[in-house]
TIBATOR-758430 format. One line per field, with one value per residue (C-alpha): x, y, z; residue number from 0; chain. Coordinates in steps of 0.2 Angstrom, whole numbers, padded with zeros to 4 digits. Each point is the difference from the previous one (the first is absolute). Example, Ala and Ser with C-alpha at 12.3 -4.5 7.8 and 13.67 -1.06 7.14 Angstrom:
BEGIN
xx = [0062, 0006]
yy = [-0022, 0017]
zz = [0039, -0003]
n = [0, 1]
chain = [A, A]
// end
This chain:
BEGIN
xx = [0010, -0004, -0013, -0009, -0015, -0006, 0007, -0007, 0006, -0009, 0013, 0001, -0004, 0018, 0008, -0014, 0011, 0014, -0010, 0015, 0013, 0000, 0007, -0011, 0004, 0019, 0000, -0010, 0001, -0015, -0005, 0009, 0014, 0013, 0004, 0010, -0008, -0013, -0016, -0017, -0014, -0014, -0016, -0009, -0016, -0006, -0008, 0016, 0009, -0012, 0001, 0019, 0001, -0012, 0004, 0000, -0016, -0012, 0002, 0012, 0002, 0006, 0005, -0004, 0012, 0001, 0015, 0002, 0012, 0011, 0012, 0011, 0006, -0012, 0002, -0017, -0001, -0017, 0008, 0004, 0014, 0009, 0000, 0006, 0014, 0005, 0000, -0017, -0018, -0016, -0003, 0017, -0006, -0015, 0009, -0006, 0017, 0010, 0002, 0007, 0011, 0007, 0003, 0008, 0009, 0004, -0011, -0016, 0000, -0011, 0013, 0014, -0011, -0002, 0019, 0003, -0013, 0007, 0018, -0008, -0006, -0019, -0009, -0013, -0011, -0018, -0007, -0016, -0006, 0001, -0011, -0015, -0015, 0011, -0002, 0011, -0007, 0007, 0017, 0014, 0015, 0015, 0012, 0019, 0004, -0013, 0007, -0001, -0017, -0011, -0010, -0009, -0018, -0004, -0006, -0007, 0015, -0010, 0016, 0011]
yy = [-0037, -0015, 0001, -0016, 0002, 0006, 0016, 0009, 0011, 0009, 0000, 0010, -0013, 0004, -0009, -0013, -0014, 0004, 0001, -0004, 0012, 0016, 0008, 0015, 0005, -0003, 0011, 0015, -0001, 0001, 0008, -0015, -0004, 0010, -0002, -0015, -0010, -0013, 0000, -0008, 0012, -0012, 0003, -0010, 0002, 0000, 0017, 0008, -0008, 0008, 0017, -0001, -0004, 0013, 0016, 0012, 0003, -0013, -0019, -0007, -0018, -0010, -0018, -0006, -0013, -0009, -0007, -0012, 0008, -0006, 0014, 0005, 0012, 0013, 0018, 0006, 0018, 0002, 0000, 0018, -0004, -0012, 0013, 0014, -0012, 0000, 0019, 0004, 0004, -0007, 0016, -0002, -0015, 0009, 0014, 0004, 0008, -0016, 0001, 0017, -0004, -0015, 0012, 0014, -0010, -0016, -0010, 0003, -0002, -0016, -0007, 0003, -0009, -0015, -0001, 0000, -0014, -0010, 0001, -0006, -0015, 0004, -0009, 0014, 0012, 0001, 0017, 0009, 0004, 0019, -0002, 0011, -0007, -0011, -0001, -0006, -0017, -0001, -0008, -0004, -0011, 0006, -0014, 0002, -0019, -0012, -0015, -0013, 0007, 0004, -0012, 0007, -0007, -0006, -0018, 0000, 0008, 0015, 0011, -0014]
zz = [0071, -0010, -0013, -0007, -0011, -0017, -0008, -0016, -0014, -0014, -0014, -0016, -0013, -0007, 0015, 0003, -0008, 0013, 0017, 0010, -0009, 0010, -0016, -0001, 0017, -0003, -0015, 0006, 0019, 0012, 0016, 0009, -0012, -0008, -0018, -0003, 0014, -0005, 0010, -0001, 0006, 0006, 0010, 0014, -0009, -0018, 0001, 0007, -0014, -0013, 0009, 0000, -0019, -0006, 0010, -0014, -0010, -0005, 0002, -0013, -0006, 0014, 0003, 0018, 0007, 0017, 0009, 0015, 0012, 0014, 0004, 0014, 0006, -0005, 0007, 0007, -0005, 0007, 0017, 0004, 0012, -0011, -0014, 0012, 0005, -0018, -0001, -0008, 0005, -0007, -0009, -0009, -0008, -0007, -0007, -0018, -0005, 0000, -0019, 0001, 0014, -0010, -0015, 0010, 0014, -0009, 0012, 0010, 0019, -0002, -0013, 0013, 0013, -0012, -0003, 0019, 0002, -0014, 0008, 0016, -0008, -0002, -0015, -0001, 0009, 0005, -0003, -0002, -0017, -0005, -0015, -0003, 0010, 0011, 0019, 0014, -0002, -0018, 0001, -0012, 0001, -0009, -0003, -0004, 0002, -0005, -0009, 0014, 0008, -0014, -0012, -0015, -0001, -0018, 0002, -0017, -0009, -0006, -0001, -0007]
n = [0, 1, 2, 3, 4, 5, 6, 7, 8, 9, 10, 11, 12, 13, 14, 15, 16, 17, 18, 19, 20, 21, 22, 23, 24, 25, 26, 27, 28, 29, 30, 31, 32, 33, 34, 35, 36, 37, 38, 39, 40, 41, 42, 43, 44, 45, 46, 47, 48, 49, 50, 51, 52, 53, 54, 55, 56, 57, 58, 59, 60, 61, 62, 63, 64, 65, 66, 67, 68, 69, 70, 71, 72, 73, 74, 75, 76, 77, 78, 79, 80, 81, 82, 83, 84, 85, 86, 87, 88, 89, 90, 91, 92, 93, 94, 95, 96, 97, 98, 99, 100, 101, 102, 103, 104, 105, 106, 107, 108, 109, 110, 111, 112, 113, 114, 115, 116, 117, 118, 119, 120, 121, 122, 123, 124, 125, 126, 127, 128, 129, 130, 131, 132, 133, 134, 135, 136, 137, 138, 139, 140, 141, 142, 143, 144, 145, 146, 147, 148, 149, 150, 151, 152, 153, 154, 155, 156, 157, 158, 159]
chain = [A, A, A, A, A, A, A, A, A, A, A, A, A, A, A, A, A, A, A, A, A, A, A, A, A, A, A, A, A, A, A, A, A, A, A, A, A, A, A, A, A, A, A, A, A, A, A, A, A, A, A, A, A, A, A, A, A, A, A, A, A, A, A, A, A, A, A, A, A, A, A, A, A, A, A, A, A, A, A, A, A, A, A, A, A, A, A, A, A, A, A, A, A, A, A, A, A, A, A, A, A, A, A, A, A, A, A, A, A, A, A, A, A, A, A, A, A, A, A, A, A, A, A, A, A, A, A, A, A, A, A, A, A, A, A, A, A, A, A, A, A, A, A, A, A, A, A, A, A, A, A, A, A, A, A, A, A, A, A, A]
// end
């Protein structure tokens, strides 16, 4: 699929000056990127971005940013058959044990999916949010390649 529109991230203020880096995800790994693979975890709505960034405990200091996106190809993980064609079911994406699997097996199944999609040339993946309080309508866009299709919105140079 082709995605054109706004995307949002709620960043830890430590990373706010580098909203296009993907460095935190590269260092630690995430549900949809193994350690060593940079990724930007973005959301299609502001509220989803805030839910994603504050999943543990009470709301912590957060810097909300927006991007203009024009990205292709994007794998649509909300399509169950497309996901099954890549060896996973929707329930596999929601598994809470991905961190344990990453530690015990080296990579979680969702990280292996990301590696396959990257090899196939996907820039990213649209996937539902699994943050507390999220519904099927809350969507994320996980990006592995974004240099040519993502523009950070900071018209007034506030993070410069």
